[in-house]
C-alpha positions as CSV (number, residue, x, y, z in Angstrom):
1,M,-57.4,137.5,-69.8
2,G,-56.3,136.0,-73.1
3,I,-55.4,132.7,-71.4
4,L,-58.7,132.5,-69.7
5,L,-60.5,133.2,-73.0
6,L,-58.5,130.4,-74.8
7,A,-59.2,127.9,-72.0
8,S,-62.9,128.7,-72.0
9,C,-63.5,128.8,-75.8
10,N,-61.0,126.4,-77.1
11,S,-60.1,124.1,-74.2
12,A,-61.5,121.0,-75.8
13,K,-59.6,121.5,-79.0
14,L,-56.3,122.4,-77.3
15,S,-56.7,119.5,-74.9
16,D,-57.4,117.2,-77.9
17,A,-54.3,118.4,-79.6
18,R,-52.2,117.8,-76.5
19,S,-53.7,114.4,-75.9
20,Q,-53.0,113.4,-79.5
21,Y,-49.4,114.6,-79.2
22,L,-48.8,112.7,-76.0
23,R,-50.2,109.5,-77.7
24,G,-47.7,110.0,-80.5
25,E,-50.5,110.8,-83.0
26,Y,-48.5,113.6,-84.6
27,F,-50.4,113.9,-87.8
28,A,-53.7,114.2,-86.1
29,A,-52.3,116.6,-83.5
30,S,-50.8,118.8,-86.2
31,E,-54.2,119.2,-87.9
32,T,-55.8,120.1,-84.5
33,Y,-53.0,122.5,-83.6
34,R,-53.5,124.4,-86.9
35,K,-57.2,124.9,-86.2
36,V,-56.4,126.1,-82.7
37,Y,-53.7,128.5,-84.0
38,R,-56.1,130.0,-86.5
39,S,-58.7,130.6,-83.8
40,V,-56.3,132.7,-81.7
41,K,-56.3,136.4,-82.5
42,P,-53.0,138.0,-83.5
43,D,-53.0,140.4,-80.6
44,E,-53.2,137.5,-78.1
45,R,-49.4,137.2,-78.4
46,P,-48.6,134.9,-75.4
47,L,-51.3,132.5,-76.5
48,R,-50.1,132.4,-80.1
49,G,-46.6,131.7,-78.7
50,V,-47.8,128.7,-76.8
51,V,-49.7,127.2,-79.7
52,A,-47.0,128.0,-82.2
53,Y,-44.4,126.3,-80.0
54,E,-46.5,123.1,-79.4
55,M,-47.3,123.0,-83.1
56,A,-43.7,123.3,-84.0
57,E,-42.8,120.4,-81.7
58,T,-45.4,118.3,-83.5
59,Y,-44.1,119.2,-86.9
60,H,-40.6,118.4,-85.6
61,R,-41.8,115.0,-84.6
62,M,-43.4,114.5,-88.0
63,N,-40.1,115.3,-89.7
64,S,-41.6,118.3,-91.5
65,A,-38.6,120.7,-91.3
66,T,-40.1,123.6,-93.3
67,R,-43.4,123.8,-91.3
68,A,-41.5,123.3,-88.0
69,A,-39.1,126.1,-88.8
70,T,-42.0,128.4,-89.6
71,A,-43.8,127.5,-86.4
72,Y,-40.6,127.9,-84.2
73,A,-40.0,131.3,-85.8
74,N,-43.6,132.3,-84.8
75,A,-43.0,131.1,-81.3
76,I,-39.8,133.1,-81.1
77,R,-41.6,136.2,-82.6
78,Y,-44.3,135.8,-79.8
79,N,-41.6,135.5,-77.1
80,Y,-42.4,132.0,-76.0
81,P,-40.2,131.4,-72.9
82,D,-38.1,128.4,-73.9
83,T,-34.3,128.3,-74.5
84,L,-34.2,125.0,-76.4
85,M,-36.7,126.4,-78.9
86,Y,-33.9,128.4,-80.4
87,L,-31.9,125.2,-80.8
88,R,-34.8,123.5,-82.5
89,Y,-35.2,126.5,-84.8
90,A,-31.5,126.3,-85.8
91,Q,-31.8,122.6,-86.4
92,M,-34.8,123.0,-88.7
93,L,-33.0,125.6,-90.8
94,H,-30.0,123.3,-90.9
95,K,-32.2,120.5,-92.1
96,E,-33.7,122.8,-94.8
97,G,-30.1,123.4,-96.1
98,K,-30.4,127.1,-95.2
99,Y,-26.9,127.0,-93.8
100,L,-26.2,130.7,-93.4
101,L,-29.4,131.3,-91.6
102,A,-28.8,128.2,-89.5
103,E,-25.4,129.4,-88.5
104,K,-26.8,132.7,-87.2
105,A,-29.6,130.8,-85.3
106,Y,-27.0,128.4,-83.7
107,N,-25.0,131.4,-82.6
108,D,-28.1,133.1,-81.1
109,F,-28.8,129.9,-79.2
110,L,-25.2,129.6,-78.0
111,K,-25.5,133.1,-76.5
112,L,-28.1,131.6,-74.2
113,D,-26.4,128.2,-73.5
114,S,-22.7,128.5,-74.6
115,M,-21.7,125.0,-73.7
116,N,-24.6,123.0,-75.1
117,S,-23.0,120.1,-77.0
118,L,-25.9,119.8,-79.6
119,G,-25.6,123.5,-80.4
120,L,-21.8,123.4,-80.7
121,T,-22.0,120.3,-82.9
122,G,-24.8,121.8,-85.0
123,L,-22.8,124.9,-85.6
124,Q,-19.8,122.8,-86.7
125,G,-22.0,120.7,-88.9
126,V,-23.3,123.8,-90.8
127,K,-19.7,124.9,-91.4
128,N,-18.7,121.4,-92.5
129,A,-21.7,121.1,-94.8
130,I,-20.7,124.1,-96.8
131,V,-17.3,122.6,-97.4
132,W,-18.7,119.1,-98.2
133,K,-21.0,120.5,-100.8
134,E,-18.2,122.3,-102.5
135,N,-16.0,119.1,-102.3
136,P,-18.3,116.1,-103.0
137,T,-17.1,112.5,-102.8
138,R,-17.1,110.3,-105.8
139,H,-20.4,108.6,-104.9
140,V,-23.1,108.7,-107.5
141,V,-26.6,108.8,-105.8
142,K,-29.8,108.4,-107.8
143,R,-33.5,108.1,-106.8
144,M,-34.8,104.6,-107.5
145,D,-38.2,105.5,-109.0
146,L,-38.9,101.8,-109.7
147,F,-38.9,101.1,-105.9
148,N,-40.7,104.2,-104.8
149,S,-44.4,105.2,-104.4
150,N,-46.2,108.4,-103.5
151,R,-46.1,107.3,-99.9
152,G,-42.8,106.3,-98.1
153,E,-40.1,103.7,-98.5
154,F,-37.0,103.2,-96.3
155,S,-34.5,100.7,-94.8
156,P,-33.5,98.6,-97.8
157,M,-31.7,95.4,-96.9
158,F,-30.0,92.9,-99.3
159,A,-30.5,89.1,-98.9
160,Q,-29.8,85.9,-100.8
161,D,-26.4,87.0,-102.2
162,D,-27.8,90.4,-103.3
163,A,-30.5,88.8,-105.5
164,V,-33.3,90.0,-103.2
165,L,-34.0,93.3,-101.5
166,Y,-36.3,93.9,-98.5
167,I,-37.7,97.4,-98.0
168,T,-40.1,99.0,-95.6
169,S,-43.1,100.9,-97.2
170,S,-46.4,102.5,-96.4
171,R,-47.7,102.3,-100.0
172,E,-51.2,101.4,-100.8
173,D,-50.5,97.7,-100.9
174,A,-49.7,97.7,-97.2
175,C,-52.0,95.7,-95.0
176,G,-55.0,97.4,-93.4
177,D,-57.3,100.1,-94.6
178,S,-57.0,102.9,-92.0
179,L,-54.5,105.7,-92.0
180,S,-52.1,106.2,-89.1
181,D,-52.8,109.1,-86.8
182,I,-49.0,109.3,-86.4
183,T,-48.0,109.7,-90.1
184,G,-51.3,110.3,-92.0
185,M,-50.4,107.3,-94.1
186,K,-50.9,103.5,-93.8
187,N,-48.8,101.7,-91.3
188,N,-45.5,100.3,-92.7
189,D,-45.1,96.7,-94.0
190,I,-42.2,94.8,-95.2
191,F,-42.0,94.5,-99.0
192,I,-39.7,92.4,-101.2
193,V,-37.9,93.3,-104.5
194,T,-36.6,90.5,-106.8
195,K,-34.7,90.4,-110.1
196,N,-35.9,88.9,-113.4
197,D,-34.0,86.4,-115.5
198,K,-32.0,89.3,-117.0
199,G,-30.9,90.4,-113.5
200,E,-33.1,93.5,-113.7
201,W,-34.9,94.7,-110.5
202,Q,-38.7,94.4,-110.5
203,K,-41.3,96.5,-108.7
204,P,-41.7,95.8,-104.9
205,A,-44.4,93.3,-103.8
206,I,-45.7,92.8,-100.2
207,L,-43.9,90.1,-98.3
208,E,-46.4,87.2,-98.2
209,S,-46.0,86.3,-94.5
210,E,-47.8,86.6,-91.2
211,I,-45.0,89.0,-90.3
212,N,-47.0,91.8,-91.9
213,T,-50.0,92.9,-89.8
214,R,-52.3,96.0,-89.6
215,F,-49.7,97.4,-87.3
216,D,-46.3,98.9,-88.2
217,E,-43.4,96.5,-89.3
218,G,-40.1,97.5,-90.9
219,T,-36.3,97.7,-90.9
220,P,-35.7,94.1,-91.6
221,S,-32.3,92.4,-91.2
222,I,-31.7,88.8,-92.3
223,S,-29.0,86.5,-90.9
224,A,-26.3,85.4,-93.3
225,D,-27.6,81.8,-93.3
226,G,-31.1,83.0,-94.2
227,S,-32.7,81.4,-91.2
228,Y,-33.7,84.4,-89.1
229,L,-35.4,87.7,-90.0
230,F,-35.3,90.5,-87.3
231,Y,-37.5,93.5,-87.6
232,T,-39.1,96.4,-85.8
233,F,-42.7,96.0,-84.6
234,S,-44.8,99.0,-83.4
235,P,-48.1,97.9,-81.9
236,V,-50.9,100.3,-81.0
237,D,-53.1,99.9,-78.0
238,Y,-55.4,102.8,-77.2
239,N,-56.0,101.4,-73.7
240,R,-52.4,101.4,-72.5
241,A,-49.0,102.8,-73.4
242,T,-47.0,100.7,-75.9
243,T,-43.4,100.8,-77.0
244,T,-41.5,99.8,-80.2
245,K,-40.1,96.3,-80.0
246,I,-37.8,94.0,-82.0
247,Y,-39.4,90.9,-83.3
248,Y,-37.8,87.9,-85.1
249,S,-39.2,85.3,-87.6
250,Q,-37.8,81.9,-88.5
251,R,-37.9,80.6,-92.0
252,G,-40.0,77.4,-92.5
253,S,-41.5,75.7,-95.6
254,G,-40.2,78.4,-97.9
255,S,-41.7,81.3,-96.0
256,W,-41.3,83.4,-92.9
257,N,-43.3,82.3,-89.9
258,A,-45.3,84.7,-87.7
259,G,-43.0,87.1,-85.7
260,Q,-42.3,86.7,-82.1
261,E,-40.9,89.3,-79.6
262,L,-37.2,89.2,-79.0
263,T,-36.7,89.6,-75.3
264,I,-33.8,92.0,-74.8
265,S,-34.5,93.1,-71.3
266,M,-37.2,91.3,-69.3
267,R,-37.2,94.0,-66.6
268,D,-37.5,96.9,-69.0
269,T,-41.0,97.4,-70.4
270,L,-40.7,101.2,-71.0
271,S,-37.7,101.6,-73.3
272,L,-38.0,101.3,-77.0
273,F,-36.0,98.6,-79.0
274,A,-35.7,99.1,-82.8
275,H,-33.7,98.9,-86.0
276,P,-32.1,95.5,-85.6
277,S,-29.0,94.6,-87.6
278,V,-27.5,91.1,-87.3
279,S,-23.8,90.7,-87.8
280,P,-22.5,88.4,-90.6
281,S,-21.4,85.8,-88.1
282,G,-24.8,85.9,-86.3
283,D,-23.0,86.4,-82.9
284,Y,-24.3,89.9,-82.4
285,L,-27.4,91.9,-83.0
286,Y,-27.0,95.7,-83.2
287,F,-30.0,97.7,-82.3
288,V,-31.3,101.1,-81.1
289,S,-32.7,101.8,-77.7
290,D,-33.3,104.7,-75.2
291,M,-32.9,102.3,-72.3
292,P,-30.9,103.5,-69.2
293,G,-27.1,103.6,-69.5
294,G,-26.9,105.5,-72.7
295,Y,-25.5,108.9,-73.6
296,G,-28.8,110.7,-74.3
297,G,-31.5,110.3,-76.9
298,K,-31.5,107.0,-78.7
299,D,-28.2,105.0,-78.7
300,I,-26.8,102.1,-80.6
301,W,-26.3,99.0,-78.6
302,R,-25.4,95.4,-79.4
303,A,-26.6,92.1,-78.0
304,G,-24.6,88.9,-77.9
305,M,-26.8,86.3,-79.6
306,D,-27.2,82.5,-79.6
307,G,-29.8,82.0,-82.3
308,N,-32.7,84.0,-81.1
309,M,-31.6,84.2,-77.5
310,V,-30.0,87.4,-76.1
311,L,-27.0,86.6,-73.9
312,F,-26.0,90.1,-72.9
313,T,-26.3,93.8,-74.1
314,E,-23.7,96.5,-74.3
315,N,-23.6,100.2,-75.3
316,L,-21.3,100.9,-78.2
317,G,-19.7,103.8,-76.3
318,S,-19.1,107.5,-76.7
319,E,-17.3,107.3,-80.1
320,I,-20.6,106.2,-81.6
321,N,-23.3,107.6,-79.3
322,T,-24.0,111.3,-78.5
323,A,-26.5,113.4,-76.7
324,G,-28.5,113.2,-79.9
325,D,-30.0,110.2,-81.7
326,E,-28.0,107.4,-83.3
327,V,-30.2,105.1,-85.3
328,F,-30.5,102.6,-88.2
329,P,-27.3,100.7,-87.6
330,Y,-25.9,98.4,-90.4
331,I,-23.1,96.1,-89.5
332,K,-21.1,95.4,-92.7
333,N,-18.5,93.2,-91.2
334,D,-16.8,92.7,-87.8
335,S,-15.0,96.0,-88.0
336,T,-17.2,98.3,-90.1
337,L,-20.5,99.8,-88.9
338,Y,-22.8,102.3,-90.7
339,F,-25.3,104.3,-88.8
340,S,-27.3,107.6,-88.9
341,S,-27.0,110.4,-86.3
342,D,-28.2,113.9,-85.6
343,G,-25.7,114.2,-82.7
344,H,-22.5,114.1,-84.7
345,A,-21.6,117.1,-86.9
346,G,-23.6,116.7,-90.1
347,M,-25.3,118.3,-93.1
348,G,-28.7,118.5,-91.3
349,G,-31.2,116.0,-90.0
350,L,-29.9,112.5,-89.9
351,D,-26.5,111.9,-91.6
352,L,-24.9,108.6,-92.5
353,F,-21.7,107.8,-90.8
354,E,-19.0,105.1,-91.3
355,A,-17.4,103.7,-88.1
356,R,-14.3,101.5,-88.3
357,L,-13.1,99.6,-85.3
358,Q,-9.4,100.4,-84.6
359,K,-6.7,98.2,-83.1
360,N,-7.1,99.9,-79.8
361,N,-10.8,98.7,-79.8
362,R,-12.1,102.2,-80.3
363,W,-14.3,103.4,-83.2
364,M,-13.2,106.0,-85.7
365,V,-16.3,107.7,-87.0
366,T,-16.4,109.5,-90.4
367,N,-19.2,111.5,-92.0
368,M,-19.9,110.0,-95.4
369,G,-20.1,113.5,-97.0
370,F,-22.1,114.8,-99.9
371,P,-23.8,113.5,-102.0
372,V,-24.5,110.4,-99.8
373,N,-25.7,112.9,-97.2
374,S,-28.0,115.9,-97.8
375,S,-29.5,118.6,-95.5
376,M,-32.4,116.2,-94.8
377,D,-32.5,112.7,-93.3
378,D,-30.2,110.1,-94.8
379,F,-30.3,106.7,-93.2
380,G,-30.9,102.9,-93.6
381,I,-28.0,102.0,-95.9
382,T,-27.2,98.5,-97.3
383,F,-24.2,97.4,-99.4
384,E,-23.8,94.7,-102.1
385,K,-21.1,92.2,-101.2
386,N,-18.5,94.0,-103.4
387,G,-18.9,97.0,-101.1
388,K,-19.1,99.7,-103.7
389,R,-22.8,99.8,-104.5
390,G,-26.1,99.6,-102.6
391,F,-29.2,101.5,-101.6
392,L,-30.0,104.0,-98.9
393,S,-33.1,105.9,-97.6
394,S,-33.6,109.7,-97.8
395,N,-36.3,112.2,-97.6
396,R,-34.4,114.7,-99.7
397,D,-36.3,116.5,-102.5
398,D,-39.7,115.5,-101.0
399,A,-41.7,118.6,-99.9
400,R,-43.8,116.4,-97.6
401,G,-40.7,114.9,-95.9
402,R,-41.5,111.3,-97.0
403,D,-38.7,108.8,-97.3
404,H,-37.7,107.1,-100.5
405,I,-35.0,104.6,-101.7
406,Y,-31.9,105.9,-103.5
407,S,-29.1,103.9,-105.2
408,F,-25.6,104.8,-104.6
409,E,-22.3,103.7,-106.2
410,Y,-18.7,104.5,-105.6
411,P,-17.2,104.3,-109.0
412,D,-13.7,102.9,-109.4
413,V,-11.0,105.5,-109.9
414,D,-9.5,105.2,-113.4
415,V,-5.8,105.5,-113.3
416,F,-4.0,105.0,-116.6
417,V,-0.4,105.1,-117.7
418,E,0.1,105.6,-121.4
419,G,2.8,106.8,-123.7
420,F,4.8,106.0,-126.9
421,A,8.2,104.9,-128.0
422,V,9.9,107.0,-130.7
423,D,13.4,107.3,-132.1
424,R,15.5,110.4,-131.9
425,E,13.9,111.7,-135.1
426,D,10.4,111.3,-133.5
427,K,9.5,108.4,-135.6
428,F,7.2,105.9,-133.8
429,I,8.6,102.5,-133.0
430,P,6.1,99.6,-133.1
431,G,6.9,96.4,-131.4
432,A,8.9,97.9,-128.5
433,K,8.6,96.0,-125.2
434,I,7.7,98.1,-122.2
435,S,8.5,96.1,-119.1
436,V,6.8,97.4,-115.9
437,I,7.7,96.3,-112.4
438,S,5.7,97.6,-109.4
439,A,6.9,98.0,-105.9
440,D,4.9,95.0,-104.8
441,G,7.1,92.8,-107.1
442,S,4.4,92.2,-109.8
443,Q,5.7,92.5,-113.4
444,H,3.8,93.1,-116.7
445,E,4.9,93.6,-120.3
446,Y,3.3,95.8,-122.9
447,I,4.2,95.9,-126.6
448,T,3.8,99.2,-128.5
449,K,1.3,99.1,-131.3
450,Q,1.8,100.2,-134.9
451,D,1.5,103.8,-133.9
452,G,4.2,103.3,-131.2
453,T,1.8,103.6,-128.3
454,Y,1.0,101.5,-125.2
455,K,-1.5,101.9,-122.3
456,F,-2.4,100.1,-119.0
457,N,-4.5,100.4,-115.9
458,A,-2.4,101.5,-112.9
459,N,-3.0,101.7,-109.1
460,R,-3.2,104.7,-106.9
461,G,-0.2,105.3,-104.7
462,A,2.0,102.9,-106.6
463,T,5.7,103.0,-107.6
464,Y,6.6,101.6,-111.0
465,L,9.9,101.0,-112.8
466,F,9.8,100.9,-116.6
467,M,12.3,99.4,-119.1
468,A,11.8,99.9,-122.8
469,S,13.7,97.6,-125.1
470,V,13.7,97.0,-128.9
471,D,16.2,95.6,-131.4
472,G,18.6,98.3,-132.7
473,F,18.1,100.6,-129.8
474,L,19.5,101.1,-126.3
475,N,17.4,100.1,-123.4
476,L,15.8,103.0,-121.6
477,K,14.6,103.1,-117.9
478,K,12.1,105.4,-116.3
479,S,10.1,105.5,-113.1
480,L,6.8,106.8,-111.9
481,K,5.0,107.2,-108.6
482,T,1.2,107.6,-108.9
483,S,-0.8,109.8,-106.5
484,V,-3.0,108.4,-103.7
485,E,-5.6,111.0,-104.6
486,E,-9.0,109.6,-105.6
487,K,-9.5,111.1,-109.0
488,D,-9.3,109.8,-112.5
489,T,-5.8,110.4,-113.8
490,V,-3.7,109.7,-116.8
491,Y,0.1,109.6,-116.5
492,F,2.3,109.9,-119.6
493,V,5.5,108.0,-119.8
494,D,7.2,108.3,-123.2
495,F,10.4,106.8,-124.4
496,E,12.8,108.5,-126.9
497,M,15.0,105.5,-127.9
498,T,18.6,105.8,-129.0
499,P,19.7,103.9,-132.1
500,Y,22.9,101.8,-132.5
501,N,23.5,102.6,-136.1
502,K,23.4,106.4,-136.6
503,P,24.6,109.5,-134.8
504,V,22.4,111.3,-132.3
505,I,22.4,115.0,-131.9
506,L,22.8,116.3,-128.4
507,E,20.3,119.1,-128.2
508,N,21.0,122.3,-126.2
509,I,24.8,121.8,-125.9
510,F,26.3,125.4,-125.7
511,Y,29.9,126.7,-125.6
512,D,31.3,130.1,-124.9
513,F,31.7,132.0,-128.2
514,D,34.7,130.9,-130.2
515,K,35.8,128.6,-127.2
516,A,35.5,125.0,-126.1
517,T,34.2,125.8,-122.6
518,L,30.8,124.3,-121.9
519,R,28.1,126.7,-120.7
520,P,26.0,125.8,-117.6
521,E,22.8,125.4,-119.6
522,S,24.3,122.3,-121.3
523,K,24.2,120.4,-118.0
524,E,20.6,119.0,-118.3
525,E,21.2,117.4,-121.7
526,L,24.5,115.9,-120.7
527,D,23.0,114.6,-117.4
528,G,20.5,112.7,-119.6
529,L,23.4,111.1,-121.5
530,I,25.0,110.1,-118.3
531,A,21.8,108.4,-117.1
532,L,21.6,106.6,-120.5
533,L,25.2,105.3,-120.2
534,N,24.6,104.2,-116.6
535,D,21.5,102.3,-117.7
536,N,23.6,100.6,-120.5
537,P,27.0,99.9,-118.9
538,S,28.2,97.8,-121.9
539,V,27.9,100.7,-124.4
540,A,30.9,102.8,-125.6
541,I,30.2,106.0,-127.6
542,E,32.0,108.3,-129.9
543,L,31.4,112.0,-129.2
544,S,31.8,114.3,-132.2
545,A,31.6,118.1,-132.5
546,H,30.9,119.9,-135.8
547,T,31.2,123.6,-136.8
548,D,29.6,125.7,-139.5
549,R,31.2,126.6,-142.9
550,K,32.8,129.8,-141.6
551,G,36.5,130.0,-140.8
552,S,39.5,127.9,-141.9
553,E,39.3,124.2,-142.0
554,E,42.2,123.8,-139.6
555,Y,40.8,126.2,-137.1
556,N,37.4,124.6,-137.2
557,Q,38.9,121.1,-136.9
558,N,40.9,122.1,-133.8
559,L,37.9,124.0,-132.2
560,S,35.5,121.0,-132.7
561,L,38.0,118.5,-131.2
562,R,38.4,120.7,-128.1
563,R,34.7,121.0,-127.8
564,A,34.2,117.2,-128.1
565,Q,36.9,116.7,-125.4
566,S,35.0,119.2,-123.1
567,V,32.0,116.9,-123.3
568,V,34.1,113.8,-122.6
569,R,35.7,115.6,-119.6
570,Y,32.2,116.4,-118.2
571,L,31.1,112.8,-118.5
572,T,34.2,111.4,-116.9
573,D,34.0,114.0,-114.1
574,N,30.6,112.5,-113.4
575,G,31.6,108.9,-113.1
576,I,31.7,107.6,-116.7
577,N,34.7,105.3,-117.5
578,D,36.9,107.2,-120.0
579,G,37.5,103.9,-121.8
580,R,33.9,104.1,-123.0
581,L,34.3,107.5,-124.5
582,S,36.1,108.8,-127.7
583,A,36.3,112.4,-128.8
584,V,36.4,113.4,-132.4
585,G,36.4,116.9,-134.1
586,F,35.1,117.0,-137.6
587,G,35.1,120.8,-138.1
588,K,33.1,121.7,-141.2
589,T,33.8,118.4,-143.1
590,Q,30.5,116.6,-142.3
591,P,27.6,119.0,-143.1
592,K,24.3,117.8,-141.7
593,T,21.8,115.8,-143.9
594,V,18.3,117.1,-143.1
595,S,16.2,114.6,-141.2
596,A,12.4,114.4,-141.2
597,S,12.2,116.2,-137.8
598,I,14.3,119.1,-139.0
599,A,12.3,119.3,-142.2
600,K,9.1,119.5,-140.2
601,K,10.5,122.3,-138.2
602,Y,11.7,124.4,-141.1
603,D,9.6,124.7,-144.2
604,F,12.4,125.8,-146.5
605,L,14.2,122.5,-146.0
606,K,13.3,119.0,-147.3
607,E,14.3,115.7,-145.9
608,D,17.7,114.5,-147.2
609,D,18.9,118.0,-148.2
610,L,22.7,118.2,-147.6
611,L,23.6,121.5,-145.9
612,D,26.9,122.0,-147.6
613,E,28.3,125.4,-148.7
614,A,26.8,125.2,-152.1
615,F,23.3,124.6,-150.8
616,I,23.6,127.2,-148.0
617,E,25.0,130.0,-150.3
618,N,21.8,129.7,-152.4
619,L,19.6,130.5,-149.4
620,P,18.5,134.0,-148.3
621,P,20.7,135.4,-145.4
622,E,18.2,134.6,-142.6
623,Q,17.8,131.0,-143.9
624,Q,21.6,130.7,-144.2
625,E,21.9,131.5,-140.5
626,I,19.5,128.8,-139.6
627,A,21.3,126.3,-141.8
628,D,24.7,127.2,-140.2
629,Q,23.1,126.8,-136.8
630,I,21.9,123.3,-137.7
631,N,25.5,122.4,-138.8
632,R,26.9,123.6,-135.5
633,R,26.2,120.5,-133.4
634,T,27.5,117.9,-130.9
635,E,26.6,114.3,-131.6
636,F,27.3,110.9,-130.2
637,K,27.3,107.5,-131.9
638,I,27.5,104.0,-130.4
639,F,30.6,102.2,-131.6
640,D,30.7,99.2,-129.1
641,T,27.8,97.4,-127.3
642,D,30.1,94.8,-125.5
643,F,32.3,97.1,-123.5
644,G,33.7,95.3,-120.4
645,L,32.0,92.0,-121.2
646,W,35.2,90.2,-122.4
């Protein structure tokens, strides 16, 4: 009874809405459907389900995810009998960024159609989106308010060596006075953005050319030589069905001539042809079409070109195209393509993807991640020639779902190596030369400043060999391998230089109590000395051991000599020529003179204090123990820098 009532009371309005929808007049249809829906009583559940579903489909076509999701939810509530409705509902929640609700909705749909590729891909996209938002790329994306209006702008395209930008817009300056029944806004025209003398972008101005008409023009692509402009043209004829076409214009007398249709398939008058992107060489034109031979929805194809003549067409294949829509191609170079898709796993709506052609002639497709992509539609990308900056289109953060231009930039990763050169007493060494050789054979030299420091820009995933050298000190080698990870990083490579002219304490050399046996924890320090000797093969050293003031002079002399000999034995056992080594035991005859670094460590000592018996006996017991510990030491001193040279 309810259906008969609706047919009799509201048939004109419902038929009007359906006719508007079929003509593609989605904005007008949405207004009509809203009136029809309000006229249906809540208890007429089947009728409400029908209107809610058709209204949802209209909002879906209008790209109004929030309204579409609400309408699909109502259709589900009123038990409208359509399985794909559950998929559409999940997709709209996905597009709103309501990922947990979308995941549940996808799972509900897959219970009805477990092998549906769009449902499976959508579910994976929801899971990926959560991870991508938590792990953003280094891209910086900003809304370009200077370019945008309160209408819509999309498909930016660089020209004239990045000095000019073409965009598509439905702003007030567009041709014609009427509003589109499809969008509720003016039809799109092509606008141009230029820079002033300071290189600053100016506000867009309509392209003064016969290209722009009262109909819809957009998505421009300009050949590298600047002679051809390809674009999408959408005529409207209320007396017969029309399809979107690709037009081209040739430049003449400083302006673009009136556009002409590009004949892609003479026998196909039903398929749409849109979103042209001419390759840098001009040999190919990439475009979008739903013509037979694709994978479902809209696919990306390419045409072999000779000027404005199409020689052949071919589908880009299953790595690029899916059962969903692949649109807005941008061919950056012969092996790199960017496009948008709702058929690959994404964050919601259209996502931007990068496709690289591999050696096996297959495409490797990668989602560009967050923040380039959002839960809404992201598409129409263009790059500056340096490849790290550009512009893209997105309807993110617009409650009406209108598209706007955003800038993006992939900032360079800052990888630095810095450090300092000091002597064994931690005094900075200015004027030290730091030679750096990378694995690719390049070599650079850096000189430490007055504060002993140096710094340079490094590369990711690089291996470096360092050599520090300065008069009066031994050369010192070090190496470094930087990470391939894309994040700002500072690596520290410091050099503690060994002097020729004074003894150097070997820290952390330990012996068993009252014996000359080296303890295992001495190994690390002695291995460092071995590396130093290997890096400086012409150097010979004297190793000396010292004791504290306790015990007889004869006993301490013997113990210290045996300890020095233990160190020599360790070095020779590890490959050091014994002719380069000399062992001396000084017992307690050479008390330590306090250095700046020791004085800094112990506030009861001053630089140049001599820790002899008289000095120590005047200290409190706990300070005496520290002074005795300082005197118990093993040192080395260079006595020959020409060993083996003669």
